[in-house]
DRENFI-149990 format. One record per residue (C-alpha): x, z, y; residue number from 0; residue in one letter. Coordinates in Angstrom, 1 decimal, m for minus. Example, Ala and Ser with C-alpha at 12.3 -4.5 7.8 and 13.67 -1.06 7.14 Angstrom:
2
<<12.3; 7.8; m4.5>; 0; A>;
<<13.7; 7.1; m1.1>; 1; S>;
***
This chain:
499
<<57.4; 50.3; m57.4>; 0; M>;
<<54.4; 52.7; m57.8>; 1; S>;
<<50.9; 51.5; m58.5>; 2; K>;
<<48.2; 51.1; m55.8>; 3; I>;
<<47.1; 54.4; m54.6>; 4; K>;
<<43.6; 55.4; m53.4>; 5; T>;
<<45.1; 55.9; m49.9>; 6; R>;
<<46.2; 52.2; m50.0>; 7; D>;
<<42.7; 51.0; m50.8>; 8; Y>;
<<41.3; 53.1; m47.9>; 9; I>;
<<43.9; 51.8; m45.5>; 10; L>;
<<43.3; 48.2; m46.4>; 11; A>;
<<39.5; 48.7; m46.2>; 12; A>;
<<39.9; 50.3; m42.9>; 13; L>;
<<41.5; 47.1; m41.4>; 14; T>;
<<38.7; 45.2; m43.1>; 15; G>;
<<36.0; 47.3; m41.3>; 16; V>;
<<37.7; 47.4; m37.9>; 17; L>;
<<38.9; 43.8; m37.8>; 18; Y>;
<<35.4; 42.1; m37.3>; 19; P>;
<<34.4; 44.7; m34.7>; 20; L>;
<<37.1; 43.2; m32.4>; 21; T>;
<<35.0; 40.1; m32.0>; 22; F>;
<<31.5; 41.6; m32.5>; 23; M>;
<<31.5; 44.3; m29.7>; 24; V>;
<<32.4; 43.6; m26.1>; 25; P>;
<<35.8; 44.9; m25.1>; 26; Y>;
<<36.6; 46.3; m28.6>; 27; L>;
<<39.1; 43.4; m28.8>; 28; G>;
<<41.6; 46.0; m27.6>; 29; I>;
<<41.7; 47.2; m31.2>; 30; L>;
<<43.2; 43.9; m32.3>; 31; A>;
<<46.6; 45.2; m31.1>; 32; W>;
<<46.5; 48.0; m33.7>; 33; I>;
<<43.9; 46.9; m36.3>; 34; V>;
<<46.4; 45.4; m38.7>; 35; L>;
<<48.6; 48.5; m39.0>; 36; I>;
<<46.5; 50.1; m41.8>; 37; P>;
<<46.8; 47.0; m43.9>; 38; L>;
<<50.5; 46.6; m43.3>; 39; F>;
<<51.0; 50.3; m44.1>; 40; W>;
<<49.2; 49.9; m47.4>; 41; S>;
<<51.3; 47.0; m48.7>; 42; I>;
<<54.7; 47.9; m47.5>; 43; V>;
<<55.7; 49.6; m50.7>; 44; K>;
<<53.6; 47.6; m53.1>; 45; R>;
<<54.5; 44.7; m55.4>; 46; T>;
<<53.5; 41.2; m54.2>; 47; P>;
<<50.7; 41.2; m56.8>; 48; K>;
<<49.3; 44.5; m55.7>; 49; D>;
<<49.8; 43.6; m52.0>; 50; A>;
<<47.7; 40.4; m52.6>; 51; F>;
<<44.9; 42.6; m54.1>; 52; K>;
<<44.9; 44.9; m51.0>; 53; L>;
<<45.0; 41.9; m48.7>; 54; G>;
<<42.1; 40.3; m50.5>; 55; L>;
<<40.1; 43.5; m50.4>; 56; L>;
<<40.8; 43.8; m46.6>; 57; S>;
<<40.0; 40.2; m45.9>; 58; G>;
<<36.8; 40.1; m47.9>; 59; T>;
<<35.4; 43.2; m46.2>; 60; I>;
<<36.4; 41.7; m42.8>; 61; A>;
<<34.7; 38.4; m43.4>; 62; N>;
<<31.6; 39.9; m45.0>; 63; F>;
<<31.0; 42.2; m42.0>; 64; I>;
<<31.8; 39.4; m39.7>; 65; G>;
<<29.4; 36.9; m41.2>; 66; T>;
<<26.7; 39.2; m42.7>; 67; Y>;
<<24.1; 37.2; m40.7>; 68; W>;
<<24.6; 34.2; m43.1>; 69; L>;
<<22.5; 36.0; m45.7>; 70; V>;
<<19.4; 35.6; m43.5>; 71; G>;
<<20.4; 32.1; m42.3>; 72; T>;
<<20.8; 30.8; m45.9>; 73; L>;
<<17.5; 32.4; m46.9>; 74; T>;
<<15.5; 31.0; m44.0>; 75; R>;
<<17.2; 27.8; m43.1>; 76; F>;
<<18.7; 26.8; m46.5>; 77; G>;
<<15.8; 27.9; m48.6>; 78; G>;
<<17.9; 30.1; m51.0>; 79; F>;
<<16.5; 33.2; m52.5>; 80; P>;
<<17.9; 36.3; m50.8>; 81; T>;
<<19.8; 37.6; m53.8>; 82; P>;
<<21.5; 34.1; m54.2>; 83; I>;
<<22.3; 34.1; m50.5>; 84; S>;
<<23.9; 37.6; m50.7>; 85; F>;
<<26.0; 36.6; m53.7>; 86; I>;
<<27.0; 33.4; m52.0>; 87; F>;
<<28.2; 35.3; m48.9>; 88; I>;
<<30.3; 37.6; m51.1>; 89; I>;
<<32.0; 34.7; m52.7>; 90; F>;
<<32.4; 33.0; m49.3>; 91; L>;
<<33.9; 36.2; m47.9>; 92; S>;
<<36.3; 36.5; m50.8>; 93; A>;
<<37.4; 32.9; m50.3>; 94; Y>;
<<38.1; 33.6; m46.6>; 95; A>;
<<39.7; 36.9; m47.6>; 96; G>;
<<42.3; 34.9; m49.5>; 97; L>;
<<44.0; 34.3; m46.2>; 98; A>;
<<44.8; 38.1; m45.9>; 99; F>;
<<45.8; 38.1; m49.6>; 100; G>;
<<48.2; 35.2; m49.3>; 101; V>;
<<49.8; 36.7; m46.1>; 102; F>;
<<50.3; 40.1; m48.0>; 103; S>;
<<51.7; 38.4; m51.0>; 104; Y>;
<<54.3; 36.3; m49.1>; 105; I>;
<<55.4; 39.0; m46.7>; 106; T>;
<<56.0; 41.5; m49.6>; 107; T>;
<<57.6; 38.9; m51.8>; 108; R>;
<<60.1; 38.3; m49.1>; 109; L>;
<<60.5; 42.0; m48.5>; 110; G>;
<<59.9; 41.5; m44.7>; 111; L>;
<<58.2; 44.8; m44.0>; 112; F>;
<<61.3; 46.7; m45.4>; 113; K>;
<<63.8; 44.6; m43.4>; 114; K>;
<<64.8; 46.0; m40.0>; 115; P>;
<<65.2; 44.0; m36.8>; 116; G>;
<<63.5; 41.4; m34.7>; 117; I>;
<<63.9; 38.5; m37.1>; 118; L>;
<<61.8; 40.1; m39.8>; 119; A>;
<<59.0; 40.8; m37.2>; 120; V>;
<<59.1; 37.3; m35.9>; 121; V>;
<<58.8; 35.9; m39.4>; 122; I>;
<<55.9; 38.1; m40.3>; 123; I>;
<<54.1; 37.1; m37.2>; 124; A>;
<<54.8; 33.5; m37.9>; 125; S>;
<<53.5; 33.6; m41.4>; 126; I>;
<<50.3; 35.2; m40.1>; 127; W>;
<<49.9; 32.6; m37.4>; 128; T>;
<<50.6; 29.7; m39.8>; 129; S>;
<<48.0; 30.9; m42.3>; 130; I>;
<<45.4; 31.2; m39.5>; 131; E>;
<<46.1; 27.6; m38.6>; 132; Y>;
<<46.4; 26.1; m42.0>; 133; L>;
<<43.7; 28.0; m44.0>; 134; F>;
<<40.4; 26.0; m44.2>; 135; P>;
<<38.1; 28.6; m42.9>; 136; F>;
<<34.4; 27.8; m42.6>; 137; L>;
<<34.2; 30.1; m39.5>; 138; F>;
<<37.7; 30.5; m38.0>; 139; P>;
<<37.5; 34.1; m36.7>; 140; Y>;
<<41.2; 34.4; m35.9>; 141; G>;
<<42.6; 37.6; m34.4>; 142; I>;
<<43.1; 35.8; m31.1>; 143; T>;
<<39.4; 35.3; m30.6>; 144; N>;
<<39.0; 38.9; m30.0>; 145; S>;
<<40.7; 38.7; m26.6>; 146; Q>;
<<38.1; 36.7; m24.5>; 147; A>;
<<37.2; 39.8; m22.4>; 148; D>;
<<40.8; 40.1; m21.2>; 149; F>;
<<41.3; 37.2; m18.9>; 150; L>;
<<45.1; 37.6; m18.0>; 151; P>;
<<46.0; 37.8; m21.7>; 152; I>;
<<44.3; 34.5; m22.7>; 153; I>;
<<45.7; 32.2; m20.0>; 154; Q>;
<<48.6; 31.2; m22.3>; 155; I>;
<<46.0; 29.2; m24.3>; 156; Y>;
<<46.8; 26.3; m22.0>; 157; D>;
<<50.4; 26.3; m23.1>; 158; L>;
<<50.4; 26.5; m26.9>; 159; F>;
<<46.7; 27.2; m27.8>; 160; G>;
<<45.1; 30.2; m29.4>; 161; I>;
<<47.7; 30.7; m32.1>; 162; Y>;
<<50.4; 31.6; m29.6>; 163; C>;
<<48.5; 34.8; m28.7>; 164; L>;
<<47.9; 35.5; m32.5>; 165; S>;
<<51.6; 35.6; m32.8>; 166; F>;
<<52.0; 38.1; m29.9>; 167; V>;
<<49.3; 40.4; m31.3>; 168; I>;
<<50.8; 40.5; m34.8>; 169; V>;
<<54.3; 41.2; m33.4>; 170; V>;
<<52.8; 44.2; m31.5>; 171; V>;
<<51.0; 45.4; m34.7>; 172; N>;
<<54.2; 45.2; m36.8>; 173; V>;
<<56.2; 46.9; m34.0>; 174; T>;
<<53.8; 49.8; m33.6>; 175; L>;
<<53.7; 50.4; m37.4>; 176; M>;
<<57.5; 50.7; m37.3>; 177; R>;
<<57.4; 53.1; m34.4>; 178; V>;
<<54.9; 55.3; m36.3>; 179; I>;
<<57.1; 55.2; m39.4>; 180; K>;
<<60.2; 56.1; m37.4>; 181; R>;
<<58.4; 59.0; m35.8>; 182; F>;
<<57.4; 60.3; m39.2>; 183; K>;
<<61.0; 60.1; m40.4>; 184; L>;
<<62.4; 61.6; m37.1>; 185; N>;
<<64.6; 58.4; m36.8>; 186; A>;
<<65.6; 56.3; m34.0>; 187; L>;
<<62.8; 54.1; m32.6>; 188; L>;
<<63.1; 50.3; m33.3>; 189; P>;
<<64.6; 49.3; m30.0>; 190; G>;
<<64.8; 45.5; m30.6>; 191; G>;
<<61.2; 45.3; m31.8>; 192; E>;
<<60.0; 47.4; m28.9>; 193; L>;
<<61.9; 45.2; m26.4>; 194; L>;
<<60.5; 42.0; m28.0>; 195; L>;
<<56.9; 43.3; m27.8>; 196; S>;
<<57.4; 44.5; m24.3>; 197; F>;
<<58.8; 41.2; m23.1>; 198; M>;
<<56.0; 39.2; m24.9>; 199; L>;
<<53.3; 41.3; m23.2>; 200; I>;
<<54.9; 41.2; m19.8>; 201; V>;
<<55.5; 37.4; m19.9>; 202; L>;
<<51.9; 36.8; m21.2>; 203; T>;
<<50.4; 39.0; m18.4>; 204; L>;
<<52.7; 37.5; m15.7>; 205; A>;
<<51.8; 34.0; m16.7>; 206; Y>;
<<48.1; 34.9; m16.8>; 207; G>;
<<47.9; 36.3; m13.3>; 208; Y>;
<<49.9; 33.4; m12.0>; 209; F>;
<<47.7; 30.8; m13.6>; 210; R>;
<<44.4; 32.5; m12.6>; 211; I>;
<<45.4; 32.2; m9.0>; 212; A>;
<<46.5; 28.7; m9.5>; 213; Q>;
<<43.5; 27.5; m11.4>; 214; V>;
<<41.1; 29.2; m9.0>; 215; D>;
<<42.6; 27.1; m6.2>; 216; A>;
<<42.1; 23.9; m8.3>; 217; E>;
<<38.5; 24.9; m9.0>; 218; I>;
<<37.7; 25.4; m5.3>; 219; A>;
<<39.0; 21.9; m4.3>; 220; K>;
<<37.6; 19.9; m7.1>; 221; S>;
<<34.4; 17.8; m6.7>; 222; P>;
<<31.2; 19.6; m7.7>; 223; K>;
<<28.3; 18.8; m10.0>; 224; L>;
<<25.0; 20.6; m10.0>; 225; K>;
<<23.8; 21.3; m13.5>; 226; V>;
<<20.7; 22.8; m15.2>; 227; G>;
<<20.2; 23.8; m18.8>; 228; M>;
<<16.8; 24.2; m20.5>; 229; V>;
<<16.5; 27.0; m23.0>; 230; Q>;
<<13.0; 26.5; m24.4>; 231; A>;
<<13.3; 29.2; m27.1>; 232; N>;
<<11.7; 27.4; m30.1>; 233; F>;
<<12.2; 28.9; m33.5>; 234; D>;
<<13.8; 26.3; m35.7>; 235; F>;
<<11.0; 26.6; m38.2>; 236; L>;
<<8.5; 25.4; m35.5>; 237; A>;
<<10.7; 22.5; m34.7>; 238; K>;
<<9.3; 20.2; m37.3>; 239; T>;
<<8.2; 16.6; m37.1>; 240; E>;
<<4.6; 17.7; m36.5>; 241; N>;
<<5.7; 19.8; m33.5>; 242; Q>;
<<7.8; 17.1; m31.9>; 243; E>;
<<5.5; 16.4; m29.0>; 244; K>;
<<5.0; 20.2; m28.3>; 245; T>;
<<8.7; 20.7; m28.2>; 246; V>;
<<9.5; 17.7; m26.1>; 247; T>;
<<6.6; 18.4; m23.6>; 248; D>;
<<8.0; 22.0; m23.1>; 249; K>;
<<11.4; 20.7; m22.3>; 250; H>;
<<9.9; 18.3; m19.9>; 251; K>;
<<7.8; 20.9; m18.2>; 252; E>;
<<10.8; 23.3; m17.9>; 253; M>;
<<13.0; 20.5; m16.5>; 254; S>;
<<10.6; 20.0; m13.6>; 255; Q>;
<<11.8; 23.4; m12.2>; 256; D>;
<<15.4; 22.0; m12.0>; 257; L>;
<<14.8; 20.0; m8.8>; 258; K>;
<<18.2; 20.6; m7.2>; 259; N>;
<<20.5; 19.6; m10.0>; 260; V>;
<<22.3; 16.3; m10.8>; 261; D>;
<<22.4; 16.8; m14.6>; 262; L>;
<<19.8; 18.4; m16.9>; 263; I>;
<<20.9; 19.4; m20.4>; 264; I>;
<<18.7; 20.0; m23.4>; 265; W>;
<<20.1; 21.6; m26.5>; 266; P>;
<<20.8; 20.3; m30.0>; 267; E>;
<<17.9; 18.5; m31.7>; 268; T>;
<<15.7; 19.4; m28.7>; 269; S>;
<<13.8; 16.2; m29.5>; 270; I>;
<<12.6; 16.3; m33.1>; 271; Q>;
<<12.3; 12.6; m33.4>; 272; A>;
<<14.4; 9.8; m35.0>; 273; W>;
<<15.9; 7.1; m32.8>; 274; F>;
<<17.2; 3.8; m34.0>; 275; S>;
<<20.8; 3.3; m32.9>; 276; N>;
<<19.7; m0.3; m31.7>; 277; D>;
<<17.3; 1.3; m29.3>; 278; S>;
<<18.0; 1.3; m25.6>; 279; N>;
<<15.3; 3.8; m24.7>; 280; Y>;
<<14.5; 7.4; m25.6>; 281; L>;
<<10.8; 7.1; m26.5>; 282; I>;
<<8.8; 9.8; m28.3>; 283; V>;
<<5.3; 8.9; m29.6>; 284; R>;
<<5.1; 6.0; m27.1>; 285; D>;
<<6.2; 8.3; m24.2>; 286; E>;
<<9.5; 8.7; m22.4>; 287; L>;
<<11.5; 11.5; m24.1>; 288; G>;
<<12.6; 12.8; m20.6>; 289; V>;
<<10.7; 13.4; m17.5>; 290; P>;
<<10.9; 10.8; m14.7>; 291; Q>;
<<12.8; 12.8; m12.0>; 292; M>;
<<14.5; 10.4; m9.6>; 293; E>;
<<18.3; 10.6; m9.5>; 294; G>;
<<18.6; 12.9; m12.4>; 295; K>;
<<20.6; 12.4; m15.6>; 296; Y>;
<<19.9; 14.0; m18.9>; 297; F>;
<<21.9; 15.1; m21.9>; 298; I>;
<<19.6; 15.8; m24.8>; 299; V>;
<<20.0; 16.4; m28.5>; 300; G>;
<<18.1; 14.4; m31.1>; 301; G>;
<<18.5; 12.5; m34.3>; 302; M>;
<<19.4; 8.9; m34.8>; 303; S>;
<<19.7; 6.4; m37.7>; 304; Y>;
<<21.2; 3.1; m38.7>; 305; T>;
<<19.5; 1.2; m41.5>; 306; P>;
<<21.6; 0.6; m44.6>; 307; L>;
<<20.2; m2.9; m44.7>; 308; D>;
<<19.6; m4.3; m41.2>; 309; P>;
<<17.3; m6.9; m42.7>; 310; D>;
<<15.1; m4.4; m44.6>; 311; A>;
<<11.4; m4.9; m43.8>; 312; E>;
<<10.6; m1.3; m44.3>; 313; I>;
<<12.7; 1.6; m43.1>; 314; I>;
<<12.4; 4.7; m45.3>; 315; T>;
<<14.2; 8.1; m45.5>; 316; D>;
<<16.3; 6.7; m48.4>; 317; D>;
<<17.6; 3.6; m46.8>; 318; N>;
<<19.0; 4.9; m43.5>; 319; I>;
<<22.2; 6.6; m42.4>; 320; I>;
<<21.3; 9.8; m40.4>; 321; K>;
<<23.2; 11.3; m37.5>; 322; Y>;
<<22.9; 14.4; m35.4>; 323; N>;
<<23.2; 12.8; m32.0>; 324; T>;
<<23.6; 13.7; m28.3>; 325; A>;
<<22.1; 11.1; m25.9>; 326; F>;
<<23.0; 10.6; m22.2>; 327; L>;
<<20.0; 9.0; m20.3>; 328; T>;
<<18.8; 8.5; m16.9>; 329; D>;
<<15.3; 9.6; m15.7>; 330; S>;
<<13.8; 6.3; m16.9>; 331; N>;
<<14.8; 7.2; m20.5>; 332; G>;
<<17.4; 4.5; m20.6>; 333; I>;
<<20.1; 5.5; m23.0>; 334; I>;
<<23.5; 5.4; m21.3>; 335; L>;
<<25.6; 6.9; m24.1>; 336; G>;
<<25.5; 8.3; m27.6>; 337; R>;
<<27.6; 10.7; m29.5>; 338; Y>;
<<27.2; 11.3; m33.2>; 339; H>;
<<28.3; 14.8; m34.4>; 340; K>;
<<31.5; 14.5; m36.3>; 341; I>;
<<32.0; 18.0; m37.7>; 342; K>;
<<29.0; 18.7; m39.7>; 343; L>;
<<28.0; 22.2; m40.9>; 344; L>;
<<28.2; 22.8; m44.6>; 345; L>;
<<24.9; 23.9; m46.2>; 346; F>;
<<23.1; 23.3; m42.9>; 347; G>;
<<23.6; 19.6; m42.3>; 348; E>;
<<24.9; 18.4; m45.7>; 349; Y>;
<<25.6; 19.5; m49.2>; 350; L>;
<<28.9; 18.5; m50.7>; 351; P>;
<<29.2; 16.0; m53.6>; 352; F>;
<<25.5; 14.8; m53.4>; 353; T>;
<<26.8; 11.2; m53.4>; 354; K>;
<<28.1; 11.7; m56.9>; 355; Y>;
<<25.7; 14.3; m58.2>; 356; I>;
<<22.3; 13.7; m56.4>; 357; P>;
<<20.7; 16.6; m58.3>; 358; A>;
<<22.6; 19.0; m56.1>; 359; I>;
<<20.0; 18.4; m53.4>; 360; K>;
<<17.5; 20.3; m55.5>; 361; N>;
<<19.5; 23.5; m54.9>; 362; I>;
<<18.6; 23.5; m51.2>; 363; S>;
<<15.9; 21.0; m50.3>; 364; P>;
<<15.9; 22.2; m46.7>; 365; A>;
<<19.5; 21.3; m46.1>; 366; T>;
<<20.0; 18.0; m44.1>; 367; G>;
<<21.8; 14.9; m45.4>; 368; D>;
<<23.5; 13.9; m42.2>; 369; F>;
<<26.5; 11.5; m41.9>; 370; T>;
<<29.4; 12.4; m39.7>; 371; P>;
<<30.1; 10.2; m36.8>; 372; G>;
<<33.6; 8.6; m36.3>; 373; D>;
<<34.1; 8.2; m32.5>; 374; K>;
<<34.9; 10.5; m29.6>; 375; L>;
<<32.5; 8.9; m27.1>; 376; D>;
<<32.7; 10.2; m23.5>; 377; L>;
<<29.5; 10.3; m21.4>; 378; F>;
<<30.4; 8.7; m18.1>; 379; V>;
<<28.2; 9.2; m15.0>; 380; I>;
<<29.9; 6.9; m12.5>; 381; E>;
<<28.2; 7.9; m9.3>; 382; D>;
<<28.8; 11.6; m10.0>; 383; K>;
<<32.4; 11.2; m11.1>; 384; G>;
<<31.6; 12.9; m14.3>; 385; A>;
<<33.4; 12.1; m17.6>; 386; R>;
<<31.8; 14.4; m20.1>; 387; I>;
<<32.9; 15.5; m23.6>; 388; A>;
<<29.6; 16.0; m25.5>; 389; P>;
<<30.2; 18.3; m28.5>; 390; I>;
<<27.5; 19.6; m30.8>; 391; I>;
<<26.9; 23.0; m32.4>; 392; C>;
<<30.1; 24.6; m33.8>; 393; Y>;
<<32.3; 21.8; m32.8>; 394; E>;
<<33.1; 24.0; m29.8>; 395; D>;
<<35.0; 26.5; m32.0>; 396; I>;
<<37.4; 23.9; m33.2>; 397; I>;
<<40.4; 23.9; m30.7>; 398; P>;
<<41.7; 20.4; m31.5>; 399; S>;
<<38.3; 18.8; m31.0>; 400; F>;
<<37.8; 19.5; m27.3>; 401; S>;
<<41.5; 18.8; m26.7>; 402; R>;
<<41.0; 15.3; m28.0>; 403; Q>;
<<38.1; 14.6; m25.7>; 404; F>;
<<40.0; 15.9; m22.7>; 405; V>;
<<43.0; 13.8; m23.6>; 406; A>;
<<40.7; 10.8; m23.4>; 407; K>;
<<39.8; 11.7; m19.8>; 408; G>;
<<37.0; 14.2; m20.0>; 409; A>;
<<36.6; 16.5; m16.8>; 410; N>;
<<33.8; 18.5; m18.2>; 411; L>;
<<32.8; 19.8; m21.7>; 412; I>;
<<29.1; 20.1; m22.6>; 413; V>;
<<28.2; 21.8; m25.8>; 414; N>;
<<24.6; 21.5; m27.1>; 415; I>;
<<23.7; 23.8; m29.9>; 416; T>;
<<20.8; 25.4; m31.8>; 417; N>;
<<21.6; 29.0; m32.7>; 418; D>;
<<18.0; 29.9; m33.7>; 419; A>;
<<19.0; 29.8; m37.3>; 420; W>;
<<21.2; 32.9; m36.7>; 421; F>;
<<18.1; 35.0; m35.9>; 422; G>;
<<18.4; 38.2; m34.0>; 423; M>;
<<21.9; 39.0; m35.1>; 424; T>;
<<25.3; 39.3; m33.5>; 425; I>;
<<26.1; 35.6; m34.4>; 426; A>;
<<25.0; 34.0; m31.1>; 427; P>;
<<27.4; 36.4; m29.2>; 428; Y>;
<<30.2; 35.5; m31.7>; 429; Q>;
<<29.6; 31.8; m31.2>; 430; H>;
<<29.8; 32.2; m27.4>; 431; L>;
<<32.9; 34.4; m27.7>; 432; L>;
<<34.9; 32.0; m29.8>; 433; I>;
<<34.0; 29.0; m27.7>; 434; S>;
<<35.5; 30.5; m24.5>; 435; I>;
<<39.1; 29.5; m25.4>; 436; P>;
<<38.1; 25.8; m25.2>; 437; R>;
<<37.6; 26.1; m21.5>; 438; A>;
<<41.0; 27.9; m21.0>; 439; V>;
<<43.0; 25.5; m23.3>; 440; E>;
<<41.8; 22.4; m21.5>; 441; T>;
<<41.2; 23.9; m18.0>; 442; R>;
<<37.7; 22.3; m18.0>; 443; R>;
<<34.3; 23.9; m17.3>; 444; F>;
<<32.4; 24.4; m20.5>; 445; L>;
<<28.6; 24.3; m20.5>; 446; L>;
<<26.7; 25.7; m23.5>; 447; R>;
<<23.1; 24.6; m23.8>; 448; S>;
<<21.3; 26.4; m26.6>; 449; T>;
<<17.8; 26.4; m27.9>; 450; N>;
<<17.4; 30.1; m28.1>; 451; T>;
<<20.6; 31.5; m26.5>; 452; G>;
<<23.2; 32.3; m25.5>; 453; I>;
<<23.4; 29.5; m23.0>; 454; S>;
<<26.3; 29.8; m20.6>; 455; A>;
<<28.5; 28.4; m17.9>; 456; I>;
<<32.2; 29.2; m18.6>; 457; I>;
<<34.9; 28.3; m16.0>; 458; D>;
<<38.4; 27.1; m16.7>; 459; P>;
<<39.8; 30.6; m16.6>; 460; I>;
<<37.5; 31.8; m19.3>; 461; G>;
<<35.0; 33.7; m17.1>; 462; R>;
<<31.4; 33.6; m18.2>; 463; V>;
<<30.0; 32.7; m14.8>; 464; V>;
<<26.4; 33.0; m15.9>; 465; S>;
<<24.5; 33.2; m19.1>; 466; K>;
<<21.0; 33.7; m20.6>; 467; T>;
<<19.8; 36.2; m23.0>; 468; G>;
<<19.1; 35.7; m26.7>; 469; N>;
<<15.6; 34.5; m27.7>; 470; F>;
<<14.6; 34.1; m24.0>; 471; E>;
<<12.7; 31.1; m22.6>; 472; Q>;
<<14.5; 30.2; m19.3>; 473; T>;
<<16.5; 27.7; m17.4>; 474; N>;
<<20.2; 28.2; m16.4>; 475; L>;
<<21.3; 26.6; m13.2>; 476; E>;
<<24.7; 26.4; m11.5>; 477; G>;
<<27.4; 24.4; m10.0>; 478; E>;
<<30.6; 23.3; m11.8>; 479; V>;
<<33.8; 21.7; m10.7>; 480; S>;
<<34.9; 18.4; m12.2>; 481; L>;
<<38.5; 19.2; m13.0>; 482; M>;
<<40.6; 16.0; m12.4>; 483; N>;
<<44.0; 17.6; m11.9>; 484; G>;
<<45.7; 16.5; m15.0>; 485; G>;
<<45.9; 17.9; m18.5>; 486; V>;
<<47.5; 21.1; m19.8>; 487; T>;
<<50.5; 21.3; m22.0>; 488; L>;
<<48.3; 22.3; m24.9>; 489; Y>;
<<46.1; 19.1; m24.4>; 490; T>;
<<49.3; 17.0; m24.6>; 491; K>;
<<51.0; 18.6; m27.6>; 492; I>;
<<48.2; 20.3; m29.5>; 493; G>;
<<48.7; 23.0; m32.1>; 494; D>;
<<52.5; 22.7; m32.6>; 495; V>;
<<53.1; 26.4; m32.2>; 496; F>;
<<51.9; 27.5; m35.6>; 497; P>;
<<53.6; 24.7; m37.4>; 498; I>;
***
């Protein structure tokens, strides 16, 4: 086989540039159905080793463009110098790019792009889908996440999850590449592959339109809950311990405008105070942490701790276990439920290996040292019939996480998050986009309450019913249905498709 040509590098880089745009610009997700063709074309005649290099190049470019905002985040939030942040993101992008490289190596090693017929196409798509599922991404920007704007297409999420659609998209990419190749050779078109792609698209769309009508009917007849979300728009640098009263008072003040709702939601760490896990009340500086509004319930984000030694006379920062916590309270500040965040954010909420090498903390003093929770605790509001899955920050981009909550009986998903650390970048939009599948997979309303935006109400079909702007101080109010009509196939079986 010949060596890598300049054209191959250009084609691989083209996929790398276009791939992230599919989940960065509204409706550019349509490009996902052709975006892999340049990469596939570049590796088809290459050795497995060279194919790996081209895949790594493509994946590194894609991930760097898709997560460029991490440079600013690590600089402002993590305290790293900008050059160090930049270098770190390059390494992180190359790490994530390994997924493209491994895919390219395996498929060329097996000679799959040279083999005609449906079976080879199915195996190629299966390899891509399995790698998407198995690879330990920090931010799982799978190709399926690009399709949130196209509602009929994404309804199959409730059957086999997001990876099922990834499979369909890759099948179409491979088929179209073969069509182009046959045209260039004036050869017969790949009839079997075209038929497979056509049938997958038709079945996906048919199921989608059928389920939209069906789920809309379920939404209409389900019991309702009136909700309000406070987006106070505090820069995270202002949310320090010295500012805890100012931040809390602003949330209280804005909550007073939500007079016609049952549940008021404040975002992640909206109360910058520490609460003992033995406490029954949400008290901030000898005052209630929530306003006294009769008949209202509150979900608020805060921080909690458990002493390492319950008998210790003095509680210090060094002898407590810290948690990023969501609280359910009534209007008297009585704590009715707690949920400790389980999936912590690397370099934001913890640094790895600090237990064994404490000096690592000196690399980024601003990084938290939280401990993950270990229980999926539902928030139950008996008189409203609400059984709420409280998920924090980027837990809403992990498919299996919401599924487990709904399997335990949740009829509503509430995500509280603080996206202020992204700054004025595309990241808050990306976060919203890749959270949408959670509503479709489980057929539950998803409420996203954020500090600076984008807060949103997402219905079980994946429609963004209403949303706020980014870095805007406002409330978001609406009515949601408490979906009690059983669980989806995906909720029952999980991610068996990519396996």
